[in-house]
C-alpha positions as CSV (number, residue, x, y, z in Angstrom):
1,H,-23.9,84.5,175.8
2,L,-24.2,81.2,178.0
3,F,-21.2,78.4,178.8
4,T,-22.2,75.2,180.3
5,L,-20.1,72.5,182.1
6,V,-21.0,68.8,182.7
7,G,-18.9,66.8,184.7
8,V,-18.3,62.7,185.6
9,R,-15.1,62.1,187.6
10,R,-14.6,58.2,188.1
11,D,-12.6,57.8,191.2
12,E,-11.0,54.4,192.4
13,F,-8.8,53.5,195.6
14,N,-6.8,50.5,195.4
15,M,-4.4,49.1,198.0
16,K,-2.8,46.4,199.4
17,S,-1.8,46.6,203.0
18,T,1.1,44.2,204.7
19,V,2.8,44.2,208.0
20,G,6.6,43.1,208.1
21,A,9.5,43.0,210.8
22,P,12.9,44.6,209.8
23,R,15.6,42.9,209.9
24,P,18.2,44.4,212.5
25,Q,21.3,44.7,210.4
26,A,23.2,47.9,209.6
27,N,23.7,49.6,206.6
28,T,20.3,47.6,204.8
29,W,16.9,47.5,205.0
30,I,15.4,44.3,204.8
31,V,12.2,43.4,205.8
32,D,10.3,40.3,206.3
33,E,6.8,40.0,205.8
34,I,4.1,38.3,208.3
35,P,1.4,36.8,206.5
36,G,-1.7,37.4,208.1
37,G,-0.6,40.5,209.7
38,F,-3.0,43.1,208.4
39,S,-6.5,41.5,208.0
40,N,-9.0,45.2,208.2
41,P,-9.1,44.0,204.8
42,Q,-5.6,42.9,204.0
43,Y,-7.1,44.4,200.0
44,V,-9.0,47.1,199.8
45,N,-10.8,48.4,196.5
46,Y,-13.2,51.3,196.5
47,R,-14.7,52.9,193.3
48,F,-17.1,55.7,193.6
49,T,-18.4,58.3,190.7
50,G,-18.3,62.1,191.4
51,S,-20.4,64.8,189.1
52,N,-20.3,68.3,188.9
53,Y,-22.3,70.9,186.3
54,G,-22.6,74.3,186.4
55,G,-22.9,77.2,183.6
56,V,-21.7,81.2,183.6
57,V,-24.2,83.6,182.0
58,R,-22.1,86.5,180.7
59,I,-24.6,89.5,180.4
60,N,-22.1,91.9,178.6
61,D,-18.5,93.2,178.9
62,M,-18.8,94.1,182.6
63,L,-21.2,91.9,183.9
64,A,-21.6,87.8,184.6
65,F,-23.1,85.3,186.7
66,S,-21.8,81.7,187.6
67,F,-23.8,78.7,189.2
68,N,-21.7,75.1,190.3
69,Q,-22.7,71.9,191.8
70,A,-20.4,69.2,192.5
71,K,-20.5,66.2,194.7
72,S,-17.0,64.3,195.6
73,F,-15.3,61.8,197.4
74,R,-12.2,61.2,199.9
75,L,-11.1,57.9,198.9
76,S,-7.2,58.2,200.2
77,L,-9.3,57.9,203.9
78,G,-10.2,54.4,203.3
79,D,-13.0,53.0,204.7
80,G,-12.4,54.6,207.9
81,G,-11.3,53.0,211.3
82,N,-14.0,50.6,213.6
83,G,-17.1,52.5,214.6
84,Y,-18.1,52.3,218.5
85,L,-20.4,49.7,217.8
86,L,-18.5,46.5,217.3
87,N,-18.1,45.2,213.5
88,T,-19.6,48.9,212.3
89,K,-17.4,51.2,209.6
90,Q,-17.4,55.0,209.2
91,G,-17.6,54.9,205.5
92,I,-16.1,57.0,202.5
93,P,-16.4,60.6,203.6
94,Y,-18.3,62.5,200.9
95,G,-19.3,65.6,200.6
96,E,-21.5,68.3,197.8
97,G,-22.2,71.9,197.7
98,Q,-23.2,74.7,195.0
99,D,-21.8,78.2,194.8
100,I,-23.4,81.1,193.0
101,G,-20.7,83.8,191.9
102,M,-21.3,87.2,190.4
103,R,-18.3,89.1,188.4
104,L,-19.0,93.0,188.3
105,S,-16.0,95.2,185.9
106,L,-15.8,99.1,185.5
107,F,-13.9,102.1,184.2
108,D,-12.8,100.0,181.4
109,E,-11.8,97.2,183.9
110,R,-10.0,99.4,186.2
111,L,-12.2,98.2,189.2
112,E,-12.9,94.5,189.3
113,F,-15.8,93.0,191.8
114,N,-15.9,89.4,192.5
115,T,-18.4,87.8,195.3
116,T,-19.5,84.3,195.7
117,Y,-21.6,82.6,197.9
118,Y,-21.4,78.4,198.8
119,E,-23.4,75.9,201.0
120,N,-21.6,72.8,201.4
121,Y,-22.8,69.7,203.0
122,Q,-20.9,66.5,204.7
123,P,-23.4,64.2,206.0
124,N,-20.4,61.6,207.2
125,G,-18.0,63.9,208.7
126,R,-15.5,61.8,211.3
127,I,-15.2,62.7,214.5
128,T,-12.6,60.9,217.8
129,P,-13.7,62.3,221.2
130,L,-11.9,59.4,223.3
131,T,-8.6,60.2,223.0
132,N,-5.8,58.7,225.6
133,A,-6.9,61.2,227.9
134,Q,-10.4,59.6,227.9
135,Q,-9.2,55.9,228.7
136,N,-11.6,56.3,231.8
137,V,-14.6,56.9,229.6
138,R,-13.8,53.5,227.7
139,D,-13.2,51.7,230.2
140,E,-16.6,52.9,232.0
141,L,-18.2,51.8,228.5
142,S,-16.2,48.7,228.1
143,A,-17.8,47.6,231.7
144,I,-21.1,47.6,231.1
145,F,-21.3,46.7,226.8
146,P,-18.1,44.2,226.7
147,T,-19.5,42.5,223.8
148,T,-20.9,45.7,221.7
149,F,-18.0,48.4,222.4
150,D,-15.4,49.0,220.5
151,P,-13.2,51.1,222.3
152,S,-10.8,51.4,219.1
153,G,-13.7,53.1,217.2
154,T,-14.8,56.7,216.0
155,D,-17.7,58.5,215.8
156,L,-19.8,60.5,213.2
157,Q,-20.9,64.2,212.6
158,K,-22.4,66.1,210.1
159,L,-21.1,69.1,208.9
160,T,-23.1,72.4,207.2
161,T,-20.6,75.3,205.9
162,S,-22.0,78.3,203.9
163,G,-20.0,81.5,203.6
164,V,-19.4,84.3,201.1
165,E,-16.2,85.9,199.6
166,I,-15.8,89.1,198.1
167,E,-13.0,90.3,196.3
168,M,-12.1,93.5,194.5
169,V,-9.0,94.9,192.5
170,A,-8.4,98.6,191.7
171,N,-5.7,99.3,188.9
172,M,-5.6,102.9,190.3
173,T,-2.6,103.4,187.3
174,K,-0.7,101.2,184.9
175,S,1.9,100.6,187.6
176,W,-0.4,100.8,191.0
177,R,-2.6,97.7,191.8
178,I,-4.5,97.6,195.3
179,M,-6.4,94.3,196.1
180,L,-8.7,93.5,198.6
181,N,-10.7,90.1,199.6
182,L,-13.0,89.2,202.5
183,A,-14.4,85.8,203.6
184,T,-16.8,85.1,205.9
185,N,-18.9,81.9,206.7
186,E,-21.0,79.8,209.0
187,M,-20.2,76.4,210.4
188,V,-22.4,73.8,211.8
189,T,-22.4,70.3,213.5
190,E,-25.3,68.4,213.9
191,D,-26.3,64.7,215.2
192,R,-23.1,64.5,216.9
193,L,-21.9,61.5,218.2
194,V,-24.4,59.3,217.1
195,Q,-23.3,55.8,218.4
196,L,-22.1,57.0,221.6
197,K,-25.4,58.7,222.6
198,D,-26.8,55.5,221.3
199,F,-24.9,53.8,224.1
200,Q,-25.5,56.4,226.8
201,A,-29.4,55.6,226.0
202,Q,-28.9,51.9,226.2
203,A,-27.0,52.3,229.3
204,K,-29.8,54.3,230.8
205,A,-32.6,51.5,229.9
206,L,-30.5,49.0,231.9
207,N,-30.3,51.5,235.0
208,R,-26.5,51.6,234.5
209,P,-24.9,55.2,235.5
210,T,-22.5,56.6,233.1
211,P,-21.5,60.0,234.7
212,L,-18.1,59.8,232.8
213,L,-19.7,59.2,229.3
214,D,-22.2,61.8,230.1
215,A,-19.8,64.8,231.4
216,L,-18.0,64.1,228.0
217,L,-20.7,64.3,225.8
218,A,-21.5,67.6,227.3
219,T,-18.5,68.9,226.1
220,F,-19.8,68.3,222.3
221,P,-22.8,70.3,222.1
222,E,-25.0,70.5,218.9
223,G,-24.7,73.7,216.7
224,V,-21.3,74.7,217.2
225,P,-18.3,75.0,214.7
226,T,-15.3,72.4,214.4
227,A,-12.1,72.9,216.2
228,G,-10.0,75.2,214.3
229,Y,-12.8,77.1,212.6
230,T,-12.5,80.9,211.9
231,K,-15.7,83.0,211.2
232,T,-14.0,86.2,208.9
233,R,-10.7,86.8,207.6
234,M,-9.3,89.7,205.4
235,N,-6.6,90.3,203.4
236,I,-5.1,93.5,201.3
237,F,-2.3,93.8,199.5
238,T,-0.9,96.7,196.9
239,R,1.6,96.6,194.5
240,Y,3.7,99.7,192.9
241,D,6.0,98.7,189.5
242,F,8.5,101.5,188.4
243,K,8.2,101.3,184.4
244,Q,10.2,104.1,183.7
245,G,12.7,106.1,185.2
246,T,16.3,106.0,186.9
247,L,14.0,103.5,188.9
248,K,12.8,101.7,186.2
249,G,12.5,97.6,186.8
250,F,11.9,98.2,190.5
251,Y,8.4,97.7,192.2
252,V,7.5,98.0,196.3
253,G,4.7,96.7,197.7
254,G,3.1,95.1,200.9
255,G,0.0,94.4,202.9
256,A,-1.6,92.9,205.7
257,N,-3.8,89.9,206.7
258,W,-6.0,89.7,209.5
259,R,-7.7,86.8,210.8
260,G,-10.6,86.8,213.3
261,Q,-11.5,84.5,216.2
262,T,-10.5,80.8,216.2
263,F,-12.6,78.4,217.5
264,R,-11.0,75.8,219.9
265,G,-14.0,74.0,221.2
266,N,-15.7,73.1,224.3
267,A,-14.9,72.5,227.8
268,D,-16.8,72.3,231.0
269,L,-14.5,75.0,232.4
270,N,-16.6,75.7,235.7
271,Q,-17.9,71.8,236.4
272,D,-21.4,73.0,236.2
273,G,-22.5,70.2,233.3
274,I,-22.2,73.4,230.4
275,A,-20.1,73.5,228.2
276,E,-18.4,77.0,227.3
277,E,-16.9,77.9,223.9
278,L,-13.3,78.3,223.6
279,W,-11.5,81.3,221.4
280,S,-8.3,82.2,220.5
281,P,-7.6,85.5,219.8
282,S,-7.5,87.4,216.3
283,Y,-4.4,88.6,215.2
284,A,-3.3,90.9,212.0
285,L,0.1,90.8,210.3
286,V,1.9,93.1,208.3
287,S,4.2,92.5,205.2
288,L,6.4,94.4,203.2
289,L,8.1,93.4,199.5
290,A,10.3,94.5,197.0
291,G,12.0,93.8,194.2
292,Y,14.1,94.2,190.4
293,Q,13.0,92.5,187.1
294,T,15.6,92.7,184.7
295,K,17.4,90.8,181.9
296,I,20.6,88.6,182.5
297,L,22.1,87.1,179.4
298,N,18.8,87.8,177.6
299,R,16.8,85.7,180.1
300,P,14.3,87.8,182.2
301,T,15.6,87.5,186.2
302,T,13.5,89.0,189.0
303,F,15.4,89.5,192.2
304,S,13.0,90.2,195.2
305,V,12.9,90.4,199.0
306,N,9.8,89.4,201.3
307,V,9.7,90.6,205.1
308,N,6.7,88.6,206.8
309,N,5.2,89.6,210.1
310,L,7.1,92.9,209.8
311,L,5.8,93.9,213.2
312,D,7.0,90.7,215.1
313,K,4.0,90.4,216.3
314,D,3.2,87.4,218.7
315,Y,0.1,85.1,217.7
316,Y,-1.0,81.8,218.4
317,R,-2.6,79.1,216.0
318,S,-5.2,76.6,217.6
319,A,-7.0,73.9,216.1
320,A,-8.1,72.1,219.4
321,T,-9.3,72.8,223.2
322,G,-6.1,71.9,224.3
323,S,-3.2,72.2,221.5
324,G,-1.7,74.5,219.1
325,S,1.2,77.0,218.3
326,W,2.8,80.1,218.1
327,G,3.0,81.6,214.8
328,D,6.1,82.5,212.7
329,P,7.8,85.5,213.9
330,R,9.2,88.2,211.5
331,S,11.5,86.5,208.7
332,F,13.2,87.8,205.6
333,R,13.4,85.8,202.4
334,F,15.5,86.7,199.3
335,T,14.7,85.1,195.7
336,M,16.4,85.2,192.4
337,T,14.0,83.7,189.8
338,T,15.4,83.1,186.0
339,E,13.4,82.1,182.9
340,F,15.2,79.8,180.5
């Protein structure tokens, strides 16, 4: 059997921006608009057409293959801020990608295996290397290019991501299920900071040194992932339902989540002009659950208890070189759900 899909999506983003001043009055909220206070521009209207197509080939009850191709836009980000080159804009971020999948079912659907390979591409990803901590770099460039450098701007980079996702579901019995999924991917950034590198080349042609900019660009090498990238993830979960006997209606389960190292960014730790990669360590978390399913006033009702981070493990989530947060400690959650 062959199933196909062709789709077209029309995206529109319409926004009117105003600037106003709230009146300093208690227990009320009145804002007086300031004409002309927002001009970047005041009216924003964008229209883009995305598309996707794909198909599924079902060989038999056991084996099927799928393919999908798509392109989309992130209109909610608008046209972005200014570029570092005066009077330039970032444009609407967009991406495209495709994936190929396979589904295999064995032993009368007691064992299911799904795998997907995907490739995604974003040619105009945004990046803002000049934060408040790099004000000295802004000052350096503004002194050399006072009429063409915009210190409030941002820059661009290309992102390419490919990966494999695998999921297996084993129905050991009618009451016992085990689920395992694994995902690994590769992310590469290319053509990074094209505008800042152009200013660097212009300054060199003018015989104007840019030591601060040179040191900053050395911490943004080509071919590395973006901050927050985790290469490999794995989860395993099991659940057992008591369908008869004294414990009928009860269920128990648990699982573990493992995350590989997380990329934080690059920094010249040794002050030798070479940026070293910084990674946060991997970690694994264990969880448990238990519950009871019954009927109250003839309504299906479920009581459940979840224990997250059972071993109260200390772990760290990071998405930048100098910032991050501790993960959640052990927590307990009780839930009651009823259907009406």
